[in-house]
C-alpha positions in Angstrom: 38.4 20.2 -29.6 35.8 17.6 -28.5 32.3 18.9 -28.8 30.3 18.8 -25.6 27.0 16.9 -25.6 23.8 18.8 -25.0 22.3 18.6 -21.6 19.7 16.0 -22.6 22.4 13.6 -23.6 24.8 14.1 -20.7 25.4 11.5 -18.1 24.2 13.5 -15.1 21.2 12.5 -13.2 18.2 14.2 -15.0 15.7 16.6 -13.6 12.7 17.7 -15.7 12.5 21.0 -13.9 11.5 23.3 -16.7 10.6 20.9 -19.5 7.3 19.6 -20.7 7.1 16.0 -19.9 5.3 14.8 -22.9 7.6 16.7 -25.3 10.5 15.0 -23.5 9.0 11.6 -23.9 8.6 12.2 -27.6 12.2 13.4 -28.1 13.7 10.3 -26.5 14.0 6.9 -28.2 11.4 4.5 -27.2 13.7 1.5 -26.8 16.8 1.4 -24.5 18.2 -2.1 -23.9 19.7 -0.9 -20.6 16.3 0.1 -19.3 14.9 -3.3 -20.4 17.7 -5.1 -18.6 17.2 -3.1 -15.3 13.4 -3.6 -15.3 13.7 -7.3 -16.5 16.2 -8.1 -13.7 13.9 -6.5 -11.1 11.0 -8.6 -12.3 13.1 -11.8 -12.1 14.3 -10.9 -8.6 10.7 -10.3 -7.4 9.4 -13.5 -9.1 12.2 -15.5 -7.4 11.0 -14.3 -3.9 7.3 -14.6 -4.4 6.9 -18.1 -2.9 8.2 -17.2 0.6 7.5 -15.1 3.7 4.0 -16.1 5.0 1.8 -15.2 7.9 -0.5 -18.3 8.1 -3.8 -16.6 8.8 -3.3 -14.1 6.0 -2.7 -16.7 3.3 -5.4 -18.9 4.8 -8.0 -16.1 4.8 -7.3 -15.1 1.2 -7.4 -18.6 -0.1 -10.5 -19.6 1.8 -12.6 -16.6 0.7 -11.6 -17.4 -2.9 -12.6 -21.0 -2.5 -15.9 -20.1 -1.1 -16.6 -17.9 -4.1 -15.8 -21.0 -6.3 -18.3 -22.9 -4.3 -21.0 -20.5 -5.2 -21.1 -18.3 -2.1 -21.1 -14.5 -2.0 -19.1 -12.1 0.1 -20.9 -10.5 3.0 -24.1 -12.6 2.6 -22.7 -16.1 2.9 -19.5 -15.4 4.7 -17.8 -12.5 6.5 -15.3 -11.0 4.1 -12.9 -8.7 6.0 -12.5 -6.6 2.8 -14.8 -5.0 0.3 -15.1 -8.2 -1.8 -13.4 -7.8 -5.2 -10.3 -9.5 -3.9 -12.1 -12.7 -3.2 -13.4 -12.8 -6.8 -9.9 -12.0 -8.2 -8.4 -14.8 -6.2 -11.1 -17.2 -7.2 -10.1 -16.5 -10.8 -6.5 -17.2 -9.7 -7.5 -20.6 -8.3 -9.4 -21.4 -11.4 -6.5 -20.4 -13.7 -3.4 -21.7 -11.8 -4.8 -24.4 -9.5 -6.2 -24.6 -6.0 -3.1 -23.9 -3.9 -1.5 -20.9 -2.1 1.0 -20.2 -4.8 -1.7 -19.4 -7.3 -2.7 -16.3 -5.4 0.9 -15.1 -5.5 1.2 -15.8 -9.2 -1.8 -13.5 -9.7 -0.3 -10.9 -7.5 3.0 -10.9 -9.5 1.2 -10.7 -12.8 -0.9 -7.8 -11.4 2.3 -6.0 -10.4 3.5 -5.7 -14.1 1.0 -2.8 -14.9 2.2 -1.2 -11.7 5.8 -1.5 -12.9 4.9 0.2 -16.2 2.9 2.9 -14.4 5.7 3.6 -11.9 8.3 3.9 -14.7 5.9 6.2 -16.7 5.5 8.5 -13.6 9.2 8.6 -12.9 9.9 9.4 -16.6 8.2 12.8 -16.0 11.0 13.6 -13.6 14.0 11.4 -14.6 15.8 10.2 -17.7 15.0 6.6 -18.8 17.8 4.8 -17.1 17.5 6.6 -13.8 13.7 6.1 -14.0 14.3 2.4 -14.5 16.7 2.3 -11.5 14.1 4.1 -9.3 11.4 1.8 -10.5 13.5 -1.2 -9.5 13.9 0.4 -6.1 10.2 0.6 -5.8 9.9 -3.1 -6.6 12.6 -4.0 -4.2 10.8 -2.2 -1.3 7.5 -3.8 -2.2 6.5 -7.4 -3.0 9.7 -9.3 -2.0 9.3 -8.1 1.6 5.8 -9.7 2.0 4.5 -11.3 -1.1 1.2 -12.6 0.3 -1.6 -11.4 -2.1 -3.0 -8.9 0.4 -5.6 -6.3 -0.9 -3.4 -3.3 0.0 -1.0 -4.3 -2.7 -3.8 -3.8 -5.2 -4.6 -0.5 -3.5 -0.9 0.5 -4.2 -1.0 -0.7 -7.8 -4.2 1.2 -8.6 -3.1 4.3 -6.8 -0.1 4.5 -9.1 -2.3 3.9 -12.2 -4.6 6.6 -10.9 -1.7 9.0 -10.5 -0.5 8.3 -14.0 -4.0 9.0 -15.4 -4.0 12.3 -13.4 -0.6 13.2 -15.0 -2.2 12.7 -18.4 -4.9 15.1 -17.4 -2.3 17.6 -16.4 -0.7 17.2 -19.8 -3.8 17.3 -21.9 -6.5 19.0 -19.8 -9.0 16.3 -20.9 -11.6 15.3 -18.4 -11.6 11.7 -19.7 -8.3 11.1 -17.8 -9.9 12.3 -14.6 -12.7 9.8 -15.2 -10.1 6.9 -15.5 -8.2 8.2 -12.5 -11.4 8.1 -10.5 -12.2 4.6 -11.9 -8.9 3.3 -10.7 -9.6 4.7 -7.2 -13.1 3.1 -7.3 -11.7 -0.3 -8.2 -9.1 0.1 -5.5 -11.9 0.7 -3.0 -13.5 -2.6 -4.1 -10.4 -4.4 -3.1 -10.2 -2.7 0.3 -12.0 0.3 1.7 -8.7 2.2 2.2 -8.9 2.8 -1.6 -10.8 5.9 -0.7 -7.5 7.5 0.3 -6.5 7.3 -3.3 -9.6 9.3 -4.2 -8.7 11.8 -1.5 -5.3 12.2 -3.0 -6.7 12.8 -6.5 -9.2 15.3 -5.2 -6.6 17.3 -3.3 -4.3 17.2 -6.3 -7.1 18.4 -8.5 -8.1 21.2 -6.1 -4.5 22.3 -6.0 -3.7 22.1 -9.7 -7.0 22.9 -11.5 -6.7 26.7 -11.7 -3.3 26.2 -13.5 -4.4 23.4 -15.9 -5.4 24.7 -19.3 -8.4 23.7 -21.3 -7.9 21.4 -24.3 -8.8 24.4 -26.5 -6.2 26.5 -24.8 -6.0 29.1 -22.0 -5.7 28.8 -18.3 -9.0 29.0 -16.3 -7.6 30.7 -13.2 -9.2 30.8 -9.8 -12.8 31.9 -9.1 -14.9 32.5 -6.0 -16.9 29.3 -6.5 -13.9 27.2 -7.5 -12.0 28.4 -4.5 -15.0 27.6 -2.3 -15.2 24.1 -3.6 -11.5 23.4 -3.4 -11.0 25.0 0.0 -14.1 23.4 1.4 -13.1 20.0 0.1 -9.6 20.3 1.7 -11.1 21.5 5.0 -13.6 18.6 5.0 -10.7 16.1 4.4 -8.6 17.6 7.1 -11.4 17.6 9.7 -12.4 14.0 8.8 -8.7 13.0 9.1 -8.4 14.7 12.5 -11.5 13.0 13.7 -10.4 9.6 12.5 -6.9 9.8 14.1 -8.0 11.3 17.3 -10.9 8.9 17.8 -8.8 6.6 19.8 -6.6 9.2 21.5 -3.7 10.2 19.4 0.0 9.9 20.4 2.8 12.2 19.2 3.8 9.4 16.8 0.3 9.3 15.4 0.3 13.0 14.9 3.6 12.8 13.0 2.7 9.8 10.8 -0.9 10.5 10.1 -1.9 14.1 10.8 1.2 16.2 9.8 1.1 15.2 6.1 -2.7 15.5 5.9 -2.9 18.9 7.5 -0.1 20.1 5.4 -1.9 19.0 2.2 -5.1 20.7 3.4 -3.4 24.0 4.1 -1.5 23.8 0.8 -4.7 23.4 -1.2 -6.4 26.3 0.6 -3.4 28.6 0.1 -3.1 27.7 -3.6 -6.7 28.6 -4.2 -6.1 32.1 -2.9 -2.7 32.6 -4.5 -3.4 31.0 -7.9 -4.0 33.1 -11.1 -7.2 35.1 -11.0 -9.9 34.1 -13.4 -13.6 34.5 -14.2 -16.5 32.4 -13.0 -15.9 30.0 -15.9 -12.9 28.7 -13.9 -15.2 27.7 -11.1 -17.6 25.9 -13.4 -14.7 24.0 -14.9 -13.5 22.8 -11.5 -17.0 21.6 -10.7 -17.0 19.6 -14.0 -13.6 18.2 -13.4 -14.6 17.1 -9.9 -17.7 15.5 -11.3 -15.7 13.6 -13.9 -13.4 12.2 -11.2 -16.3 11.4 -8.9 -18.2 9.7 -11.7 -15.3 7.5 -12.5 -15.0 6.5 -8.9 -18.8 5.8 -8.5 -19.3 3.6 -11.5 -17.3 0.5 -10.4 -18.7 0.9 -6.9 -22.3 0.9 -8.4 -21.6 -2.0 -10.6 -20.3 -4.1 -7.7 -23.3 -3.2 -5.5 -25.9 -3.9 -8.2 -26.2 -7.6 -7.6 -26.6 -7.0 -3.9 -29.3 -4.4 -4.7 -31.1 -6.8 -7.0 -31.1 -9.6 -4.4 -32.2 -7.3 -1.6 -28.9 -7.7 0.3 -27.5 -4.2 0.3 -27.8 -4.1 4.1 -25.5 -7.1 4.2 -23.0 -5.4 2.0 -23.1 -2.2 4.1 -22.7 -4.2 7.3 -19.8 -6.2 6.0 -17.9 -3.3 4.4 -18.5 -0.4 6.8 -19.9 -1.7 10.1 -18.0 -5.0 10.7 -14.5 -3.7 10.1 -14.8 -1.2 13.0 -14.4 -4.2 15.3 -10.9 -4.6 13.9 -9.8 -1.4 15.7 -10.1 -3.1 19.0 -8.3 -6.4 18.1 -6.0 -5.7 15.1 -4.5 -2.3 15.6 -1.1 -1.0 16.7 0.7 2.3 17.4 3.3 3.7 15.2 6.9 3.4 16.4 7.8 6.0 19.0 9.6 9.0 17.6 12.6 8.4 19.9 13.5 5.6 17.7 14.5 8.2 15.1 17.4 9.5 17.3 20.0 7.2 15.7 18.8 8.4 12.2 18.9 12.1 13.2 22.6 12.6 12.2 21.9 11.2 8.8 19.1 13.6 8.2 21.1 16.6 9.5 24.1 15.8 7.3 21.8 15.4 4.3 20.3 18.8 5.0 23.7 20.4 5.1 24.7 18.6 1.9 21.7 20.2 0.1 21.1 23.6 1.8 24.2 24.3 3.9 27.0 26.8 3.1 28.5 26.0 -0.3 31.9 25.1 1.2 30.2 22.5 3.5 28.1 20.7 0.9 30.8 18.5 -0.6 32.3 17.3 2.7 28.8 16.7 4.1 27.9 14.6 1.1 31.1 12.5 1.5 30.5 12.0 5.2 26.9 11.0 4.5 28.0 8.5 1.8 30.5 7.0 4.3 27.9 6.7 7.0 25.4 5.1 4.7 28.1 2.6 3.5 28.9 1.8 7.1 25.2 1.2 7.9 25.0 -1.0 4.9 27.9 -3.1 6.0 26.8 -3.3 9.6 23.1 -4.0 9.0 23.1 -7.0 11.3 23.9 -4.7 14.2 20.7 -3.5 15.9 21.9 0.2 16.1 22.9 0.4 12.4 19.8 -1.5 11.2 17.5 0.6 13.4 19.0 3.8 12.2 18.3 2.9 8.6 14.9 1.2 9.2 13.3 3.8 11.2 14.7 6.6 9.2 13.2 5.1 6.0 9.9 4.6 7.7 9.8 8.3 8.6 10.3 9.3 4.9 6.6 9.4 3.9 6.0 12.3 6.3 9.3 14.0 5.7 9.0 13.9 1.9 5.5 15.2 1.9 6.4 18.1 4.2 9.7 18.9 2.3 7.9 18.6 -1.0 5.0 20.9 0.0 7.5 23.6 1.1 9.4 23.3 -2.2 6.1 23.5 -4.1 5.2 26.6 -2.2 8.5 28.3 -3.0 8.1 27.5 -6.7 4.5 28.8 -6.8 5.6 32.0 -5.0 8.3 32.5 -7.6 5.9 32.6 -10.5 3.8 35.2 -8.6 0.1 36.1 -9.0 -1.0 35.4 -12.6 1.9 33.2 -13.4 1.6 29.5 -14.2 4.0 27.0 -12.5 5.9 24.6 -14.7 4.1 21.3 -15.3 6.6 19.3 -13.3 5.7 21.5 -10.3 2.0 20.5 -10.6 3.0 16.8 -11.1 5.2 16.9 -8.1 2.4 18.4 -6.0 0.2 15.5 -7.2 2.7 13.0 -6.1 2.9 14.5 -2.6 -0.9 14.6 -2.4 -1.1 10.9 -3.3 1.7 9.9 -0.9 0.3 12.0 1.9 -3.2 10.4 1.7 -2.2 6.9 0.7 0.1 6.7 3.7 -3.1 6.4 5.8 -3.4 2.8 4.7 -1.1 2.2 7.7 -3.8 3.4 10.1 -4.6 1.9 12.6 -1.8 -0.7 12.4 1.5 1.0 11.5 3.4 -2.3 11.4 6.3 -3.2 9.0 4.0 -5.0 6.6 1.9 -1.9 6.1 5.0 0.3 5.5 5.9 -1.9 2.5 2.6 -1.0 0.9 3.6 2.7 1.0 7.4 2.4 0.5 7.2 1.9 -3.3 5.8 5.5 -3.6 8.9 6.9 -2.0 11.1 6.9 -5.1 8.3 8.8 -6.9 8.2 11.4 -4.1 12.0 11.6 -4.1 12.1 12.2 -7.8 9.4 14.8 -7.4 11.4 16.7 -4.7 14.4 16.5 -7.1 12.4 18.1 -9.8 11.8 21.1 -7.6 15.4 21.7 -6.8 18.5 22.9 -8.8 22.2 22.3 -8.7 24.3 19.2 -8.4 24.0 18.6 -4.7 20.4 17.4 -4.7 21.1 15.1 -7.6 24.1 13.6 -6.0 22.2 13.2 -2.8 19.5 11.3 -4.7 22.1 9.0 -6.2 23.5 8.2 -2.7 20.1 7.7 -1.1 18.7 5.7 -4.0 21.7 3.4 -4.2 21.7 2.9 -0.4 18.0 2.2 -0.4 18.3 -0.4 -3.1 21.3 -2.2 -1.6 19.9 -2.0 2.0 16.6 -3.5 0.7 18.2 -6.4 -1.1 20.9 -7.1 1.5 18.9 -6.8 4.6 15.1 -6.0 4.4 14.2 -8.6 1.8 16.0 -11.2 3.9 14.5 -10.2 7.2 11.7 -11.7 9.2 8.6 -9.6 9.6 8.7 -10.2 13.3 12.2 -8.9 13.6 11.4 -5.8 11.5 8.6 -5.0 13.9 11.2 -4.7 16.6 13.6 -2.7 14.4 16.3 -5.3 14.2 17.5 -7.8 11.6 16.4 -11.4 12.0 17.0 -13.7 9.1 14.0 -15.0 7.4 13.4 -18.7 8.1 11.0 -19.6 5.2 13.2 -21.9 3.2 11.2 -25.2 3.2 8.6 -26.1 0.6 5.2 -26.8 2.2 4.7 -30.3 0.8 0.9 -30.2 0.7 -1.2 -30.2 -2.4 -2.7 -26.9 -1.4 0.6 -25.4 -0.1 3.5 -25.1 -2.5 5.0 -22.0 -0.9 8.1 -21.8 1.3 7.7 -21.8 5.1 9.9 -22.3 8.1 11.0 -25.8 9.0 8.8 -25.5 12.1 5.7 -24.5 10.2 6.3 -27.2 7.6 6.4 -29.9 10.3 3.3 -28.6 12.1 1.0 -28.0 9.2 1.9 -31.2 7.3 1.3 -33.3 10.5 -1.9 -31.3 11.3 -3.4 -31.7 7.9 -2.6 -35.4 7.9 -4.1 -35.9 11.3 -7.3 -34.0 10.5 -7.8 -35.8 7.2 -7.2 -39.2 8.8 -10.0 -38.8 11.5 -12.6 -36.7 9.7 -15.9 -38.3 8.5 -17.4 -35.1 7.2 -16.5 -32.4 4.6 -16.6 -29.9 7.4 -14.4 -29.2 10.4 -14.4 -26.5 13.0 -11.3 -24.4 13.8 -11.0 -21.7 16.5 -9.8 -19.0 16.8 -8.3 -17.2 13.8 -6.7 -20.1 11.9 -8.4 -20.0 8.5 -5.3 -21.6 6.9 -6.3 -24.9 8.4 -9.5 -25.1 6.5 -7.8 -24.4 3.1 -4.7 -26.6 3.6 -6.8 -29.5 4.7 -9.4 -29.1 1.9 -12.2 -29.2 4.4 -15.0 -26.6 4.7 -15.8 -24.0 7.4 -19.4 -24.6 8.6 -19.6 -20.9 9.8 -19.4 -17.6 8.0 -16.6 -16.5 10.3 -12.9 -16.3 9.6 -11.7 -14.3 12.6 -13.6 -14.9 15.8 -13.6 -11.2 16.9 -16.0 -10.6 14.0 -18.5 -13.1 15.4 -21.5 -12.1 17.5 -20.9 -13.0 21.2 -24.5 -13.3 22.2 -25.6 -16.9 22.0 -22.3 -17.9 20.3 -21.8 -21.2 22.1 -25.3 -22.6 21.5 -25.3 -21.4 17.9 -21.9 -23.1 17.3 -23.0 -26.4 18.8 -26.1 -26.4 16.7 -24.1 -25.8 13.5 -21.7 -28.6 14.3 -24.6 -31.0 14.8 -26.3 -29.9 11.6 -23.2 -30.3 9.4 -22.1 -33.6 11.0 -18.8 -32.2 12.2 -16.7 -34.8 14.1 -13.3 -32.9 14.2 -12.5 -29.6 15.8 -9.1 -27.8 16.0 -8.3 -25.5 18.9 -5.6 -22.9 18.2 -3.6 -22.0 21.3 -1.4 -19.5 19.6 -3.7 -16.5 19.9 -3.1 -13.7 17.3 -6.1 -11.3 17.4 -9.2 -12.8 19.0 -9.4 -13.8 22.6 -9.6 -17.5 23.5 -13.0 -19.2 22.9 -15.5 -19.0 25.8 -14.9 -21.6 28.5 -18.4 -23.0 28.1 -17.7 -23.6 24.4 -14.4 -25.3 25.1 -16.0 -27.5 27.8 -18.7 -28.5 25.4 -16.2 -29.4 22.7 -14.1 -31.4 25.1 -17.2 -33.3 26.2 -18.4 -34.0 22.6 -15.0 -34.8 21.0 -13.2 -37.0 23.5 -10.2 -38.1 21.5 -7.4 -35.5 21.3 -3.9 -34.9 19.9 -1.5 -31.9 20.2 0.1 -30.8 17.0 2.3 -27.7 17.5 0.1 -25.0 18.9 -3.1 -26.9 17.7 -5.2 -29.3 19.7 -7.1 -31.7 17.4 -10.2 -33.2 19.0 -12.5 -35.8 17.4 -15.1 -38.5 18.1 
């Protein structure tokens, strides 16, 4: 009779429910050619799509800030950087290494995604076997960069959040505070790319407050909860919850905002508070240990922030840094914000969620038929993705997953913690799963206040991690088979439809084929754009370069790409006009144009964020620059 293989060698989808992750990693061979093929293929696929899908003002802003760094300027003192500042220096390095063109920024982004790939796989290996972890990692890549490969700062927030999560896992496995320091440092560097990196720190703190009383010391033993430790953890969770509520409600919250933003955050806060009164009892030493662990995390976060701020302090320009990073971005809320999609858009997805629930938690005799029906429905949606109803059902259903997975995961964690009882210690995968939910629930706030499709892609790569974490908290074949169905569908739907879709169409919940298939034949271009954009920008750059007599031009409003593509400089510190001071703007601008000898201005009639220029300024420009030519949505004027 043929001997059966042990569970760890079987072909079923793996779940590390009751095993120690680091022991599992040691037991498995370090090299699997199938894993290498899966991950390598995913990298090739992403690299193939990195040169397309652009939003002109995004690429223009990123490139122009980098070029101004190369010219010796500094963020927030010499020009208005919409982000914290590290991204401009990172992109300046990209221009130095790979050439002064838009594609260089994307090459740097792709190279930066490789550590994220490794970290994602390492996190998933705590829950899944190597090959399934590789498939899930490929899914995370598919739902990330290919959809919008502009080198935006939030991609780096995602990469660093995943690295921070992996460092936190190593803390859970070893109990060593050094890993908390490195997790905090990753969150600190993330904040230097964009201020929303603080949400990574919030996720780490909530995870620490939840898990700390169950994480043993390196010397052995579990610290347990204490009065002072519970006070710190519960107080921290309460502060985060109150700040979150204040942030979301500041503009008057809708039901959709409550669902997308508040529900995960409040659930995490309540979970931390409950854990600190239900965890194992311990002495006061447990409270001291939590304070030390919090200090290690906070120190790691603070050091990169302090190092970045030091040159500003030495030069006496800390006020400029504060104004640029904290004060100025608040204006964005009035011009560059948008509501989450209405919850009624989830109605076509509701049958899918209900059938999935029956397949996992329904009566035993219903589970198999429900799973078959769900698989058939998902297959139909995949085939009919060009139909608005089918595409919308999948698209909006997937966009609701961050909230749903956090809520489901927290309930599953609560059940597992309750099973071990007072004085018991949950399995390490339970603590790791709780950490994933904490990071997803806080990092999802990067979508605030603009929950558009682009911002969903920054969060979507965390969904396979959360799905694997939910799987680690369940038992039986039904959840595993459901995961296979959903993961397969997500991969195929992403490749077949989402990665080929226009960002504008996605914003309306429908499939509209991406039009970026023409190489922008400019020395500073080199990425693929639509035929219309190719014609407009190539003619615009040629026109501007033919009539200018200065190294400066003036473009308004909100078209920083014109400066970079033309190779001409911006005489102002402003990229987006809504950041500029309105008082005295016209006179200030005219004096600047006179001082720099500007003889060409470009007026952008395709308004994106800022309102049109003041009529008095337009009249003055028309009087001073009498020659004019219309190129697409741009009016070029010169004298």
